[in-house]
C-alpha positions in Angstrom: -7.7 -35.7 44.5 -4.5 -33.9 42.4 -3.9 -30.0 42.0 -4.8 -29.8 38.9 -8.4 -31.6 39.6 -9.1 -28.6 42.4 -8.4 -25.9 39.5 -10.8 -27.6 37.7 -14.0 -27.8 40.4 -12.8 -24.4 41.6 -15.5 -22.0 40.7 -14.2 -18.8 38.3 -14.1 -15.4 40.0 -16.2 -12.8 37.7 -15.7 -9.3 37.3 -18.3 -6.9 37.9 -16.9 -5.6 35.0 -17.7 -8.5 32.9 -21.8 -8.3 32.6 -21.2 -5.1 31.3 -19.0 -5.8 28.6 -19.9 -8.8 27.5 -22.9 -7.4 26.0 -21.6 -4.1 24.7 -19.5 -3.1 21.8 -18.2 0.3 20.7 -20.5 1.5 18.2 -18.9 2.7 14.9 -18.4 5.8 14.4 -17.9 6.0 10.8 -21.6 4.4 10.7 -22.8 7.1 12.8 -21.2 10.0 10.3 -22.8 8.4 7.5 -26.5 8.3 9.1 -26.0 11.5 10.8 -24.9 13.1 8.1 -27.6 12.0 5.8 -30.5 12.8 8.4 -28.9 16.4 8.4 -29.1 17.2 5.3 -32.7 16.4 4.7 -33.3 18.3 7.5 -31.6 21.1 6.1 -34.0 20.8 3.1 -37.0 20.7 5.4 -35.9 23.5 7.1 -35.6 25.6 4.3 -39.1 24.7 3.3 -40.3 25.3 6.5 -41.1 29.4 5.2 -43.7 27.8 3.0 -45.4 25.1 5.1 -45.9 27.5 8.0 -48.8 29.5 6.4 -50.8 26.6 5.9 -49.9 24.5 9.0 -49.1 26.8 11.9 -51.2 29.9 11.6 -55.0 30.7 11.8 -54.9 33.1 9.3 -56.4 33.4 6.1 -54.4 32.2 3.4 -54.5 34.7 0.5 -55.4 32.9 -2.6 -52.0 34.6 -4.3 -50.0 32.5 -2.0 -51.0 29.4 -3.0 -50.3 30.5 -6.6 -46.5 31.4 -5.2 -46.2 27.5 -3.5 -47.1 26.2 -6.8 -44.3 28.1 -8.3 -41.7 27.2 -5.9 -42.7 23.6 -6.0 -42.7 23.5 -9.9 -39.1 24.9 -9.7 -38.4 21.5 -7.5 -40.1 19.2 -9.6 -38.4 20.8 -12.8 -34.7 20.3 -11.6 -31.9 18.5 -13.3 -32.3 14.7 -13.3 -28.4 15.0 -11.2 -30.6 16.5 -8.4 -32.9 13.6 -8.1 -30.0 11.1 -7.9 -28.4 13.2 -5.6 -31.3 13.2 -3.1 -31.5 9.2 -3.9 -27.9 8.8 -3.2 -27.8 10.4 -0.1 -30.8 8.3 1.3 -28.3 5.0 0.0 -26.0 6.2 2.3 -27.9 6.5 5.0 -28.8 2.7 4.6 -25.0 2.2 4.0 -24.7 3.8 7.6 -27.2 1.7 9.2 -26.1 -1.7 7.8 -22.2 -0.8 9.1 -23.5 -0.2 12.5 -25.6 -3.0 12.6 -23.5 -5.6 10.9 -22.6 -7.7 14.0 -23.8 -5.8 16.8 -24.3 -6.1 20.0 -27.6 -6.5 21.7 -27.6 -2.6 23.1 -26.7 -1.2 19.8 -29.5 -3.3 17.8 -31.9 -1.3 20.0 -30.8 1.7 19.2 -29.7 1.4 15.6 -32.9 -1.2 15.0 -35.0 1.5 16.3 -33.5 4.7 14.2 -33.8 1.9 10.8 -37.0 1.4 11.7 -37.7 5.4 11.8 -35.4 5.9 9.0 -38.0 3.5 6.6 -40.9 5.6 8.2 -39.4 8.5 6.8 -38.4 7.3 3.0 -42.0 5.8 3.3 -43.5 9.4 3.4 -40.9 10.9 1.1 -41.7 8.1 -1.6 -45.7 8.2 -1.2 -46.7 11.6 0.0 -43.8 14.5 -0.8 -43.0 12.7 -4.7 -46.3 12.3 -5.7 -47.1 15.6 -4.4 -44.2 17.4 -6.5 -45.8 15.4 -9.6 -48.7 16.2 -9.2 -47.8 19.8 -8.8 -45.2 19.9 -11.7 -47.5 18.3 -13.8 -50.3 20.7 -13.2 -53.3 18.3 -12.9 -55.9 20.9 -11.7 -55.1 23.5 -14.7 -57.5 20.6 -16.4 -61.3 21.6 -16.1 -62.2 17.8 -16.3 -59.5 17.0 -13.6 -61.3 15.6 -10.9 -63.1 13.0 -13.3 -59.8 12.1 -14.7 -58.6 11.7 -11.1 -61.2 9.4 -10.0 -60.7 7.5 -13.3 -57.0 6.8 -12.0 -58.1 6.1 -8.8 -59.7 3.0 -9.9 -56.5 2.0 -11.3 -54.5 1.9 -8.5 -53.5 5.6 -8.5 -54.7 6.4 -5.1 -57.5 9.5 -4.5 -56.3 12.9 -5.7 -57.1 15.8 -3.6 -58.1 19.0 -4.7 -55.1 22.0 -4.6 -55.6 23.7 -1.6 -55.9 20.1 0.3 -53.1 18.5 -1.6 -50.9 21.4 -0.8 -51.4 21.1 3.2 -51.1 17.7 3.0 -47.3 17.9 1.5 -46.5 20.4 4.1 -47.6 18.2 6.6 -45.6 15.1 5.2 -43.0 17.9 5.5 -43.5 18.2 9.2 -43.9 14.7 9.8 -40.5 13.5 7.9 -39.0 16.3 10.0 -40.1 14.9 13.4 -39.0 11.0 12.0 -35.4 12.5 11.6 -35.0 14.1 14.0 -36.2 11.1 16.3 -33.0 9.5 14.3 -30.8 11.6 15.7 -32.4 11.6 19.5 -31.8 7.6 19.2 -28.1 8.2 18.2 -27.6 10.9 20.4 -28.9 8.5 23.1 -26.8 5.4 22.1 -23.4 7.7 22.0 -24.2 8.8 25.5 -25.2 5.5 26.8 -21.6 4.0 25.7 -20.4 7.0 27.7 -21.7 6.4 30.9 -21.2 2.5 30.1 -17.2 3.6 29.4 -17.3 6.0 32.9 -19.1 2.4 35.1 -16.3 0.6 33.4 -13.2 3.1 34.1 -14.5 3.6 37.8 -14.8 -0.3 38.3 -11.1 -0.4 37.6 -10.1 2.3 39.8 -11.9 0.6 42.5 -10.1 -2.4 41.8 -7.0 -0.7 41.6 -7.1 0.9 44.4 -8.0 -2.5 46.8 -5.4 -4.5 44.8 -3.1 -1.8 46.5 -4.5 -1.7 49.4 -3.8 -5.7 49.9 -0.3 -5.5 48.6 0.2 -2.7 51.4 -1.7 -5.3 53.9 0.4 -8.0 52.6 4.0 -6.4 52.9 2.8 -5.1 56.7 2.1 -8.4 57.7 5.7 -9.7 56.2 7.2 -7.7 58.5 5.6 -8.3 61.2 6.7 -12.0 60.8 
């Protein structure tokens, strides 16, 4: 048996770093920036709406009737915003999706777990925004409750797939609750992104520690070999 054939059958040494490095791939900082930037933008908008939502959800004190009129006026101003504002919001939503695409393109298994879960939460947030918040703003902006026969018309439209329309107070409470749900979902996206960064940092520290041990072992082996040669 030749020396080359012996090399073929010799088992290859596997470094303890390889299981860690094989399934990992650093996530894209640019993609993370796009995701975190878009999420923080919408969290800022929701934080600005929190003073209006607080009396409806977070206090047991009775809400005065005048407050509903003030809140309705505020929401009508938002609904009557120029089309550029709506397009800007849509563009920022798309920026978040681009960030997920950048991070999930040829991603490792570890990154798929974090970014995949973040993408699911992001989809949930978009669904809450489109189904509850946008419809609620449209109902307030069009002033459907100003019509004395609004309930009859709403029930007729519900059979055509427009959905059930609640009373003014209940609809405003649902809109405020949707803002809170959306905020929690977006915070969940941030937590997952921070968790991913923390996991990658800990993994890098483990790799550096293993490299340091390997260098120390190699240095000790080199010193031992030199000492044996001197004795000989």
